[in-house]
C-alpha positions as CSV (number, residue, x, y, z in Angstrom):
1,M,10.3,-121.9,52.3
2,K,8.9,-118.4,53.0
3,Y,7.5,-117.6,49.5
4,L,5.5,-119.7,47.1
5,F,7.0,-121.2,43.9
6,L,4.8,-123.6,42.0
7,L,6.0,-127.2,41.6
8,I,5.0,-127.8,38.0
9,T,4.6,-131.5,37.0
10,T,4.5,-132.2,33.3
11,I,2.5,-135.0,31.7
12,T,5.7,-136.4,30.1
13,F,7.5,-136.9,33.4
14,A,4.4,-138.1,35.2
15,Q,4.4,-140.9,32.6
16,Q,8.1,-141.4,32.8
17,T,8.0,-142.0,36.6
18,K,5.6,-144.9,36.1
19,K,8.0,-146.6,33.7
20,V,11.4,-145.6,35.0
21,D,12.6,-145.2,38.6
22,F,15.9,-143.3,39.1
23,I,17.3,-144.7,42.4
24,S,20.5,-142.8,43.1
25,M,22.9,-140.2,41.7
26,H,26.6,-139.7,42.3
27,A,27.9,-136.3,41.0
28,Y,31.5,-135.2,41.0
29,L,31.4,-131.4,40.5
30,N,33.8,-128.6,39.8
31,P,32.2,-125.2,40.4
32,N,34.2,-122.2,39.0
33,A,33.5,-118.8,40.5
34,T,35.6,-117.0,37.9
35,E,33.7,-118.4,35.0
36,K,30.4,-118.7,36.9
37,S,30.2,-122.3,35.7
38,V,29.7,-125.8,37.0
39,G,30.3,-129.2,35.5
40,G,31.7,-132.6,36.1
41,K,30.7,-136.3,36.0
42,V,27.3,-137.6,36.9
43,V,26.4,-141.3,37.5
44,Y,22.7,-142.3,37.8
45,D,21.5,-145.8,38.8
46,F,18.0,-146.4,37.4
47,V,15.5,-149.1,36.9
48,V,13.4,-149.6,33.8
49,K,10.0,-151.0,34.9
50,S,8.3,-151.2,31.5
51,K,9.0,-150.4,27.9
52,I,9.7,-146.7,27.2
53,D,10.9,-145.0,24.0
54,T,12.7,-142.0,25.5
55,I,14.1,-141.3,28.9
56,K,14.5,-137.6,29.8
57,I,16.6,-135.8,32.4
58,D,16.0,-132.1,32.8
59,A,19.0,-130.1,31.9
60,V,18.8,-126.4,30.9
61,K,21.4,-125.1,28.5
62,M,24.0,-127.7,29.2
63,E,26.7,-129.4,27.2
64,F,27.2,-133.2,27.4
65,S,29.9,-135.7,26.5
66,E,31.0,-139.2,27.2
67,V,27.4,-140.4,27.6
68,K,27.3,-144.1,28.5
69,I,24.7,-146.6,29.6
70,N,25.8,-149.8,31.2
71,G,29.4,-149.0,30.1
72,N,28.6,-148.5,26.5
73,S,28.6,-145.1,24.6
74,V,25.1,-144.2,23.4
75,D,23.5,-141.7,21.1
76,F,21.6,-138.9,22.8
77,R,19.8,-135.7,22.0
78,N,20.3,-132.4,23.8
79,S,17.2,-130.4,23.4
80,G,18.5,-127.4,25.4
81,K,16.0,-128.3,28.1
82,S,16.7,-132.0,28.6
83,L,19.1,-134.8,27.9
84,N,17.1,-137.4,25.9
85,L,18.1,-141.0,25.8
86,F,16.7,-143.5,23.3
87,K,18.8,-146.7,23.5
88,G,21.2,-148.8,25.5
89,Y,19.0,-149.4,28.5
90,K,17.2,-152.6,29.4
91,K,14.4,-153.7,31.6
92,G,15.7,-153.8,35.2
93,K,18.8,-152.2,36.6
94,N,20.9,-149.7,34.5
95,K,23.7,-147.3,35.0
96,L,24.0,-144.0,33.2
97,E,27.2,-142.0,33.1
98,F,28.0,-138.6,31.5
99,T,30.1,-135.5,31.7
100,Y,28.4,-132.1,31.5
101,S,29.1,-128.4,31.8
102,A,26.8,-125.4,32.4
103,K,26.9,-121.7,33.0
104,P,23.6,-121.3,35.0
105,K,21.7,-118.1,34.5
106,Q,19.6,-118.8,37.5
107,T,19.3,-121.3,40.4
108,M,23.1,-121.3,41.1
109,Y,24.4,-117.9,42.1
110,F,27.9,-116.5,42.5
111,V,27.8,-113.7,45.0
112,D,30.5,-112.0,47.0
113,N,32.9,-114.9,47.3
114,Q,30.1,-117.3,47.8
115,I,28.3,-119.9,45.6
116,W,24.9,-121.0,46.5
117,T,21.8,-122.6,45.0
118,Q,18.1,-122.1,45.2
119,G,16.3,-124.9,43.4
120,Q,12.6,-124.4,44.2
121,G,10.7,-122.5,41.6
122,K,13.6,-122.2,39.0
123,Y,14.7,-125.8,39.4
124,T,17.9,-127.5,40.1
125,S,18.0,-128.6,36.4
126,H,19.7,-125.2,35.6
127,W,22.9,-126.3,37.4
128,L,22.6,-130.1,37.8
129,P,21.0,-132.6,35.4
130,S,18.0,-133.8,37.4
131,F,14.2,-133.9,37.5
132,D,11.8,-131.0,37.6
133,D,9.0,-133.5,38.5
134,V,8.8,-133.6,42.3
135,N,7.5,-137.2,42.1
136,E,10.9,-138.5,40.9
137,K,12.7,-139.0,44.2
138,V,16.4,-139.9,44.1
139,I,19.2,-140.5,46.6
140,F,21.6,-137.7,45.8
141,N,25.3,-137.9,46.6
142,L,27.6,-135.0,45.7
143,S,31.3,-134.7,45.6
144,V,32.6,-131.2,45.1
145,C,36.1,-130.0,44.2
146,Y,36.9,-126.5,45.3
147,H,39.6,-124.2,46.9
148,E,40.8,-125.6,50.2
149,D,40.4,-122.3,52.2
150,Y,36.6,-122.5,51.6
151,T,33.9,-124.6,53.1
152,V,31.6,-126.7,50.8
153,L,28.2,-127.7,52.1
154,S,25.7,-130.0,50.5
155,N,22.9,-132.5,51.5
156,G,23.5,-135.4,53.8
157,I,26.5,-136.5,55.8
158,L,30.0,-135.3,55.0
159,V,31.6,-138.8,54.5
160,K,35.1,-137.5,53.8
161,D,37.1,-134.5,52.6
162,M,40.6,-134.7,51.2
163,L,43.2,-132.5,49.6
164,L,43.9,-133.3,45.9
165,E,46.5,-131.9,43.6
166,T,44.4,-129.1,42.3
167,C,41.7,-128.6,45.0
168,K,40.0,-130.0,48.1
169,S,37.2,-132.5,47.7
170,W,34.2,-132.8,49.9
171,Y,32.0,-135.9,49.6
172,Y,28.4,-135.8,50.8
173,E,26.1,-138.8,51.0
174,M,22.4,-139.2,51.5
175,Q,20.6,-142.3,52.8
176,K,17.1,-141.6,51.7
177,P,15.5,-140.3,48.5
178,M,14.3,-136.7,47.9
179,S,13.0,-134.5,45.1
180,S,15.6,-132.7,43.0
181,Y,14.5,-129.2,44.0
182,L,15.9,-129.9,47.4
183,V,19.5,-130.5,46.3
184,M,21.8,-127.8,47.4
185,L,25.3,-126.4,47.4
186,A,26.6,-123.6,49.5
187,I,30.3,-122.6,49.3
188,G,31.9,-119.8,51.2
189,K,34.3,-118.9,54.0
190,F,32.3,-120.1,56.9
191,T,33.0,-120.9,60.5
192,K,31.0,-123.6,62.3
193,Q,29.5,-124.5,65.7
194,T,27.7,-127.7,66.5
195,E,25.1,-128.9,69.1
196,V,23.5,-132.3,69.6
197,T,19.7,-132.8,70.1
198,K,18.1,-135.0,72.8
199,S,17.8,-137.8,70.2
200,G,21.4,-137.5,69.2
201,T,21.1,-135.7,65.8
202,P,24.0,-133.4,65.1
203,L,23.1,-129.8,64.4
204,E,25.6,-127.8,62.4
205,F,25.4,-124.0,62.5
206,Y,27.5,-121.9,60.0
207,L,28.3,-118.1,59.8
208,K,30.7,-116.0,57.9
209,E,34.0,-115.8,59.7
210,E,33.5,-112.1,60.5
211,D,30.1,-112.9,62.2
212,K,31.5,-115.6,64.5
213,D,30.4,-113.6,67.6
214,K,26.7,-113.8,66.5
215,F,26.1,-117.6,66.8
216,A,24.2,-117.4,70.1
217,T,21.8,-114.7,68.9
218,T,21.3,-115.8,65.4
219,Y,20.7,-119.5,66.2
220,K,18.9,-118.9,69.6
221,H,16.4,-121.6,70.5
222,S,17.5,-123.8,67.5
223,T,18.1,-127.0,69.6
224,A,14.9,-126.4,71.6
225,I,12.9,-126.1,68.4
226,F,14.3,-129.3,67.1
227,D,13.6,-131.2,70.3
228,F,10.1,-129.8,70.4
229,F,9.3,-130.9,66.9
230,E,10.4,-134.5,67.5
231,H,8.1,-134.6,70.5
232,E,5.2,-132.8,69.0
233,I,5.2,-134.5,65.6
234,G,5.9,-137.9,67.1
235,V,8.2,-138.9,64.3
236,K,11.9,-138.9,64.7
237,Y,13.8,-136.4,62.4
238,P,14.0,-138.3,59.1
239,W,17.6,-137.6,58.2
240,E,21.0,-138.0,59.7
241,V,22.2,-134.4,60.2
242,Y,20.8,-130.9,60.1
243,R,22.8,-127.9,59.1
244,Q,21.9,-124.2,58.5
245,V,23.9,-121.6,56.6
246,P,23.2,-117.9,55.8
247,V,24.3,-116.6,52.4
248,M,24.6,-113.1,50.8
249,D,21.7,-111.8,48.9
250,F,19.6,-114.9,49.2
251,L,16.4,-114.6,47.2
252,Y,14.0,-115.3,50.1
253,A,14.0,-115.8,53.8
254,G,15.0,-119.4,53.7
255,M,14.9,-122.7,51.8
256,E,14.4,-126.1,53.3
257,N,17.0,-128.1,51.3
258,T,17.0,-131.6,52.7
259,T,19.3,-131.7,55.8
260,S,20.8,-128.3,54.8
261,T,18.7,-125.1,55.1
262,I,20.0,-121.9,53.4
263,F,18.7,-118.6,54.7
264,A,19.2,-114.9,54.3
265,Q,22.1,-113.0,55.8
266,D,19.6,-110.5,57.0
267,F,18.8,-112.9,59.9
268,V,22.3,-112.9,61.2
269,V,21.9,-110.6,64.2
270,D,23.6,-109.4,67.4
271,E,21.9,-109.0,70.8
272,I,20.2,-105.7,69.8
273,G,19.3,-106.9,66.3
274,F,17.6,-110.0,67.9
275,N,15.0,-107.7,69.5
276,D,13.9,-106.4,66.1
277,R,14.5,-109.2,63.7
278,T,14.9,-112.8,64.7
279,Y,15.5,-116.0,62.7
280,V,13.3,-118.0,65.1
281,N,10.2,-118.2,62.9
282,V,12.1,-118.9,59.7
283,N,14.3,-121.3,61.5
284,A,11.3,-123.3,62.8
285,H,9.5,-123.1,59.4
286,E,12.4,-124.5,57.4
287,L,13.0,-127.2,60.0
288,A,9.4,-128.3,59.9
289,H,9.8,-128.7,56.2
290,Q,12.2,-131.5,56.8
291,W,9.1,-133.6,57.6
292,F,6.5,-131.7,55.6
293,G,7.9,-131.2,52.1
294,D,11.2,-133.1,52.2
295,M,10.1,-136.4,53.8
296,V,6.6,-136.2,52.4
297,T,6.2,-134.1,49.2
298,A,3.1,-132.8,47.6
299,Q,2.3,-134.6,44.3
300,S,1.5,-131.3,42.6
301,S,1.1,-127.6,43.1
302,K,-2.6,-128.1,43.9
303,H,-1.6,-129.7,47.2
304,H,1.2,-127.2,48.0
305,W,-0.5,-126.3,51.3
306,L,0.6,-129.7,52.6
307,Q,4.1,-128.3,52.7
308,E,3.7,-124.6,53.4
309,G,0.6,-124.7,55.5
310,F,2.1,-127.4,57.7
311,A,5.5,-125.6,58.0
312,T,3.9,-122.3,58.9
313,Y,1.6,-123.9,61.5
314,Y,4.3,-126.0,63.1
315,A,6.6,-122.9,63.3
316,L,3.8,-121.2,65.2
317,L,3.5,-124.2,67.5
318,A,7.2,-123.9,68.2
319,E,6.8,-120.3,69.0
320,K,4.0,-121.1,71.4
321,E,6.3,-123.5,73.2
322,L,9.0,-120.8,73.4
323,F,7.0,-117.7,74.0
324,G,3.6,-118.8,75.3
325,E,-0.1,-119.0,74.4
326,D,-0.6,-115.2,74.2
327,H,2.1,-114.8,71.6
328,F,0.8,-117.8,69.6
329,N,-2.7,-116.5,69.5
330,Y,-1.7,-112.9,68.7
331,E,0.3,-114.2,65.7
332,L,-2.8,-116.2,64.5
333,Y,-4.9,-113.0,65.1
334,Q,-2.7,-110.9,62.9
335,T,-2.8,-113.5,60.2
336,A,-6.6,-113.8,60.4
337,E,-6.8,-110.0,60.1
338,T,-4.7,-110.0,57.0
339,L,-6.5,-112.9,55.4
340,Q,-9.9,-111.2,56.0
341,R,-8.6,-107.9,54.7
342,V,-7.5,-109.3,51.3
343,S,-10.3,-111.9,50.9
344,K,-12.2,-109.8,48.4
345,S,-9.3,-109.6,46.0
346,D,-7.4,-112.8,46.9
347,T,-10.1,-115.2,45.8
348,I,-8.4,-118.4,44.7
349,P,-9.0,-121.2,47.2
350,L,-6.3,-123.1,49.1
351,L,-6.7,-126.3,47.1
352,N,-5.7,-124.8,43.8
353,E,-2.3,-124.6,42.1
354,K,-2.8,-120.8,41.4
355,A,-3.4,-119.9,45.1
356,S,-1.3,-117.0,46.5
357,S,1.6,-117.4,48.9
358,L,-0.6,-115.9,51.6
359,T,-3.2,-118.5,51.0
360,F,-0.8,-121.5,50.9
361,Y,1.1,-120.4,54.0
362,Q,-1.2,-118.5,56.3
363,K,-4.6,-119.8,55.3
364,G,-3.1,-123.3,55.2
365,A,-1.8,-122.8,58.8
366,W,-5.3,-121.5,59.9
367,A,-7.0,-124.6,58.3
368,L,-4.7,-126.8,60.3
369,H,-5.4,-124.8,63.5
370,Y,-9.1,-125.0,62.9
371,L,-8.8,-128.8,62.4
372,R,-6.6,-129.2,65.5
373,E,-9.0,-127.2,67.7
374,N,-12.0,-129.3,66.5
375,I,-10.5,-132.8,66.7
376,G,-8.3,-132.1,69.7
377,A,-4.5,-131.9,69.9
378,E,-4.0,-135.5,70.7
379,N,-6.0,-136.8,67.8
380,F,-4.2,-134.3,65.6
381,R,-0.9,-135.7,66.6
382,K,-2.0,-139.2,66.0
383,A,-3.2,-138.3,62.5
384,V,0.0,-136.5,61.6
385,K,2.1,-139.3,63.0
386,S,0.2,-141.9,61.0
387,Y,0.3,-139.7,57.8
388,L,4.1,-139.3,58.0
389,G,4.6,-143.0,58.9
390,K,2.5,-144.2,56.0
391,Y,3.8,-141.9,53.3
392,G,7.4,-141.2,54.4
393,F,9.8,-140.5,51.5
394,Q,6.8,-140.6,49.1
395,N,4.5,-138.1,47.4
396,V,1.1,-137.2,48.9
397,N,-2.1,-135.4,48.2
398,T,-4.7,-133.8,50.5
399,D,-7.0,-136.8,50.6
400,N,-4.1,-138.9,52.0
401,F,-3.8,-136.6,55.0
402,L,-7.6,-136.3,55.5
403,A,-8.0,-140.0,55.4
404,E,-5.7,-140.2,58.4
405,V,-7.7,-137.6,60.2
406,K,-10.8,-139.6,59.5
407,K,-9.3,-142.6,61.2
408,V,-8.8,-140.8,64.6
409,S,-12.1,-138.8,64.8
410,K,-15.6,-138.5,63.6
411,F,-14.9,-135.0,62.3
412,D,-16.5,-134.2,59.0
413,T,-13.4,-134.0,56.8
414,A,-15.6,-133.6,53.6
415,K,-17.2,-130.5,55.0
416,F,-13.8,-129.2,56.2
417,K,-12.3,-129.8,52.7
418,K,-15.2,-128.0,51.1
419,I,-15.2,-124.9,53.4
420,W,-11.5,-124.4,54.3
421,L,-9.8,-125.9,51.2
422,E,-12.1,-125.5,48.2
423,K,-13.9,-122.3,49.1
424,S,-12.4,-118.9,48.5
425,G,-12.3,-116.3,51.2
426,F,-11.5,-116.7,54.9
427,E,-13.8,-118.0,57.7
428,I,-13.3,-115.1,60.0
429,Q,-16.2,-115.8,62.3
430,E,-14.9,-119.4,62.9
431,A,-11.4,-117.9,63.5
432,L,-12.7,-115.4,66.0
433,I,-14.6,-118.0,68.0
434,I,-11.3,-119.9,68.5
435,L,-9.2,-116.7,69.1
436,K,-11.5,-115.4,71.8
437,K,-10.9,-118.4,74.0
438,N,-7.6,-116.7,74.8
439,K,-8.2,-113.9,77.3
440,S,-5.5,-111.6,76.0
441,I,-6.9,-111.7,72.5
442,S,-10.4,-111.3,73.8
443,D,-9.3,-108.2,75.8
444,Y,-7.4,-106.9,72.8
445,L,-10.4,-107.2,70.5
446,T,-12.6,-105.4,73.1
447,L,-10.0,-102.6,73.5
448,S,-9.7,-102.1,69.7
449,E,-13.4,-101.5,69.5
450,H,-12.9,-98.4,71.7
451,Y,-10.9,-96.6,69.1
452,E,-13.5,-93.9,68.3
453,K,-14.3,-93.2,72.0
454,P,-13.1,-89.9,73.5
455,L,-10.1,-90.2,75.8
456,S,-12.2,-89.1,78.8
457,E,-14.2,-92.3,78.6
458,K,-11.2,-94.7,78.4
459,K,-8.4,-92.9,80.2
460,S,-8.7,-94.8,83.5
461,Q,-8.8,-98.1,81.5
462,F,-5.6,-97.0,79.6
463,E,-3.9,-96.2,82.9
464,A,-4.8,-99.6,84.3
465,I,-3.5,-101.4,81.2
466,L,-0.2,-99.5,81.2
467,K,0.3,-100.2,84.9
468,S,-0.5,-103.9,84.6
469,D,1.5,-106.9,83.3
470,V,-0.9,-107.6,80.4
471,F,0.4,-108.8,77.1
472,Y,2.3,-106.0,75.4
473,P,0.0,-105.6,72.2
474,L,-2.7,-104.2,74.5
475,K,-0.3,-101.5,75.6
476,E,0.7,-100.9,72.0
477,E,-3.0,-100.5,71.1
478,V,-3.3,-97.8,73.9
479,I,-0.4,-95.9,72.2
480,Y,-2.0,-96.2,68.8
481,Q,-5.3,-94.9,70.1
482,L,-3.5,-91.9,71.6
483,Q,-1.9,-90.9,68.3
484,E,-4.4,-88.1,67.4
485,V,-4.9,-87.0,71.0
486,P,-3.4,-83.5,71.9
487,F,-0.1,-84.0,73.8
488,E,-1.2,-82.4,77.1
489,E,-4.1,-84.8,77.4
490,K,-1.9,-87.9,76.8
491,K,1.4,-86.8,78.4
492,A,0.8,-88.8,81.7
493,L,-0.1,-91.9,79.7
494,L,3.0,-91.6,77.5
495,Q,5.1,-91.3,80.6
496,L,3.5,-94.4,82.0
497,A,4.1,-96.2,78.8
498,L,7.8,-95.3,78.8
499,Q,8.1,-96.8,82.3
500,T,7.0,-100.2,81.1
501,E,10.4,-100.6,79.6
502,N,8.9,-102.9,76.9
503,L,10.8,-102.2,73.7
504,K,7.7,-102.7,71.5
505,V,5.6,-100.3,73.5
506,R,8.4,-97.7,73.6
507,Q,8.8,-98.1,69.9
508,A,5.1,-97.4,69.4
509,I,5.7,-94.1,71.1
510,A,8.6,-93.3,68.8
511,T,6.5,-94.2,65.8
512,T,3.3,-92.4,66.6
513,L,4.7,-89.2,68.2
514,K,5.1,-87.1,65.0
515,Q,5.8,-83.8,66.8
516,I,8.0,-83.9,69.9
517,P,6.9,-81.2,72.5
518,L,9.8,-79.4,74.1
519,E,8.7,-80.5,77.6
520,F,8.9,-84.2,76.4
521,K,12.1,-83.9,74.5
522,E,14.5,-85.2,77.2
523,E,12.2,-88.2,77.9
524,Y,12.0,-88.9,74.1
525,K,15.7,-88.7,73.8
526,L,16.1,-91.6,76.2
527,L,14.7,-93.8,73.4
528,L,18.0,-93.4,71.7
529,N,19.4,-95.8,74.3
530,D,16.8,-98.5,73.6
531,A,18.2,-101.9,72.5
532,S,16.4,-101.7,69.1
533,Y,18.0,-100.6,65.8
534,I,14.5,-99.7,64.5
535,T,13.7,-97.5,67.4
536,K,17.2,-95.8,67.3
537,E,16.7,-95.0,63.6
538,I,13.2,-93.5,64.1
539,V,14.3,-91.4,67.1
540,L,17.5,-90.2,65.4
541,K,15.6,-89.0,62.4
542,S,12.9,-87.3,64.4
543,L,15.3,-85.5,66.8
544,W,17.5,-84.3,63.9
545,S,14.5,-83.0,62.0
546,Q,12.8,-81.2,64.9
547,F,15.7,-79.8,66.8
548,P,18.2,-78.3,64.3
549,D,20.1,-76.4,66.9
550,E,21.1,-79.7,68.6
551,R,22.2,-81.6,65.4
552,F,25.9,-81.4,66.1
553,D,25.6,-83.0,69.5
554,L,23.2,-85.6,68.3
555,L,25.5,-86.7,65.4
556,D,28.5,-86.8,67.7
557,K,26.7,-89.1,70.1
558,T,25.6,-91.5,67.4
559,K,28.5,-91.5,65.0
560,Q,29.6,-95.1,65.9
561,W,26.2,-96.6,65.1
562,I,26.1,-99.3,62.4
563,G,22.8,-101.2,62.9
564,F,21.6,-104.3,61.0
565,N,23.5,-106.1,58.3
566,D,22.1,-103.6,55.9
567,K,23.9,-100.8,57.9
568,N,20.6,-98.9,58.4
569,L,22.0,-96.7,61.2
570,R,25.3,-96.0,59.5
571,I,23.6,-95.0,56.2
572,T,21.1,-92.9,58.1
573,W,23.9,-91.2,60.1
574,L,26.0,-90.5,57.0
575,S,23.0,-89.0,55.2
576,L,22.2,-86.7,58.2
577,A,25.8,-85.7,58.6
578,L,26.0,-84.7,54.9
579,A,22.8,-82.8,55.2
580,T,23.8,-80.9,58.3
581,K,25.2,-77.5,57.4
582,D,28.8,-76.9,58.7
583,Y,29.0,-80.2,60.5
584,K,32.6,-81.5,60.1
585,N,33.0,-80.0,56.7
586,E,36.5,-81.4,56.4
587,E,35.1,-84.9,56.6
588,K,32.2,-84.6,54.2
589,V,34.0,-85.9,51.2
590,T,34.9,-89.0,53.2
591,Y,31.3,-89.4,54.4
592,Y,30.0,-89.0,50.8
593,D,32.5,-91.6,49.5
594,E,31.5,-94.1,52.2
595,L,27.8,-93.6,51.4
596,L,28.4,-94.0,47.7
597,K,30.4,-97.1,48.3
598,Y,27.4,-98.7,50.0
599,S,25.5,-98.3,46.7
600,T,28.0,-100.5,44.8
601,S,27.9,-104.2,43.9
602,K,30.3,-104.9,46.8
603,F,27.3,-104.8,49.1
604,E,24.0,-106.7,49.5
605,A,21.0,-105.4,47.6
606,N,19.2,-104.1,50.8
607,T,22.2,-102.0,51.7
608,R,22.6,-100.7,48.1
609,Q,19.0,-99.8,47.8
610,Y,18.9,-97.8,51.0
611,A,22.2,-96.0,50.1
612,I,20.8,-95.1,46.6
613,V,17.6,-93.7,48.1
614,N,19.5,-91.6,50.5
615,L,22.0,-90.3,47.9
616,L,19.3,-89.2,45.5
617,F,17.4,-87.6,48.4
618,L,20.5,-85.6,49.3
619,N,21.1,-84.6,45.7
620,K,18.6,-85.6,43.1
621,M,21.1,-84.6,40.4
622,D,23.9,-86.9,41.7
623,Q,25.2,-88.6,38.6
624,N,27.8,-90.7,40.6
625,V,25.1,-93.0,41.9
626,L,23.4,-93.6,38.6
627,P,25.8,-96.3,37.2
628,N,25.2,-98.3,40.4
629,L,21.5,-97.9,39.9
630,V,21.8,-99.3,36.4
631,N,23.9,-102.2,37.7
632,G,20.9,-103.1,39.8
633,L,19.0,-104.0,36.6
634,V,21.1,-107.1,36.2
635,H,21.0,-108.2,39.9
636,H,19.7,-111.7,40.6
637,K,17.4,-110.5,43.3
638,W,14.2,-109.5,41.7
639,Q,13.2,-107.1,44.4
640,F,16.3,-104.9,43.8
641,T,15.9,-105.2,40.1
642,K,12.3,-104.0,40.3
643,F,13.4,-101.0,42.5
644,S,16.2,-100.1,40.0
645,R,13.9,-100.3,37.0
646,E,11.2,-98.2,38.6
647,K,13.6,-95.6,39.9
648,I,15.3,-95.3,36.4
649,R,11.9,-94.9,34.8
650,E,11.0,-92.2,37.3
651,L,14.2,-90.3,36.6
652,M,13.9,-90.7,32.8
653,K,10.7,-88.5,33.0
654,Q,13.2,-85.6,33.2
655,E,15.1,-84.9,30.0
656,V,18.4,-84.2,31.8
657,F,18.4,-87.8,33.2
658,K,17.3,-89.3,29.9
659,K,20.2,-87.7,28.2
660,Y,22.6,-88.8,30.9
661,F,21.5,-92.5,30.6
662,Q,21.8,-92.2,26.8
663,E,25.4,-91.0,27.2
664,L,26.1,-93.8,29.7
665,L,24.9,-96.6,27.4
666,P,28.1,-97.0,25.4
667,K,30.2,-97.4,28.5
668,L,28.1,-100.2,30.0
669,P,28.8,-103.9,30.0
670,D,26.6,-105.7,27.4
671,N,24.2,-107.2,30.0
672,E,23.5,-103.8,31.6
673,K,23.3,-102.1,28.2
674,V,20.5,-104.5,27.1
675,Q,18.5,-103.9,30.2
676,L,18.8,-100.1,30.1
677,E,17.9,-100.0,26.5
678,R,14.6,-101.6,27.3
679,L,13.7,-98.7,29.5
680,F,14.0,-96.0,26.8
């Protein structure tokens, strides 16, 4: 997963797992989108290994009935956080059955005709009675009853689906155990494509029906990544199937639920969008987790890098396989630069449950790269293969992994642990020694040192770089170093850069050229044709701003643009059209209504936020948009909630807005009213 959530292990459950082993679960569930609820019957098979007074199953704000153990009704206590059992079980095998219902406030989300879950961090126990302790691994089997015109996805193999009197039932079955936070549901109107890997594993790819023409671009390289991992890791994919599905307003980039990754709709792209924003890295990261996290799971948050560091590093190795050594090393360089920049403030070491996401993911990946460089790629593979083979479907700690490294080399793992895992900061000098082995990175670092030199001393070098076939970041660096140079002095170099036809280099021109000279206008306008939604937006805004006499023509030429899923180009166009005096006055009400529509709850948070920003920029007194801003306070996506809260606080500094929000209060739903009242 792309962001850190701590895997808290309580003392109570650590003790319970020593005395009780939950083997398997069969759940028969009935999600209800109208009531935003879920419930059904759950059956657990478990083994009591030694005497225990109370057995607990995590269950947040749930109702229980028909609780039976070994066929007999038993007393229980519902603490509001767990289902507590005191009697009816015996040493050896037992069967627990119960019916439950819940209205989850988090972890299960009902969004735009979809239902999806996100267990890590907020725990599956909010929608399914299960275990917050990652050390309790269970074989989960889910049967879900829902409307027949939808698709229901869960973990494992779809054993059967059938029409019943009131719904359609999908039955999913797992073969191996996993931690509860990896249980998932995704329900929506999806269409599906499948591929088969070299080893015969079926890959299932899902998209919304209206996105069916984006399979090739969204899932590009998926099969190649899978085949590469099986070869590189040396351990066959540990499950029977692998599926991926994007959902609306997902909280993060992706989540590695066992056999079934959920990821953000933002990564569903067409051919142009793929040039700016690809799913490749997230795709590889979440797939790597199927081994590192799902198959072997860290015992506690302290060892979280064993999941995120490994997934981040193997995603980079996959990108190296796809895009080459230069790309791989440049990604590592950018990471090293970030880690070094924040090292004075981000001081918690890697082997610590309170470490930052950046540390767990990026420093974790760098620690593995340092290790691999020092013991050799082949020894690294042997250690990883042995580690996975020995601890498959179990919980692990850092010493377990380092012990396997010790077996294949004389490398000082104790020193490595002390410096890279237990020490704060980032070993930038060690990183640079490794990075400079790559010629492109070495040349890039040398070039970056010339930033302060006058153009006269480096112009011939810049010309040579732009005319060559060197790795594109060197050409980008040339453009960035030209940013403050007078146009006449750099004109020829910019023209050379345009001729490279590299989208990233051309985008650097669009980004850095703040003032467009008249003599360069026609060449700059050609950037409107680039296959990049980011470049198109930058250039559209710049041309509109700097050449007011040509706005009508510019808007006419770009009126069909939509852009990414967040409609970045369409929202930009509508905003510019509304701001252009006398442009299609008869259509402006329609344009405004469309822009206002994008700020409503019918659209994803990213779209809403961009629309709100533009509406308030066009008219800071626009009261029509304010109810939609207040609605953002109760959105499940914290990033949008934060934006809405901060924007309302900013507006409330003006008495006119404070009065408006006060007048709005009585008209709001209770949940919005509570959140708005907190801001007064």
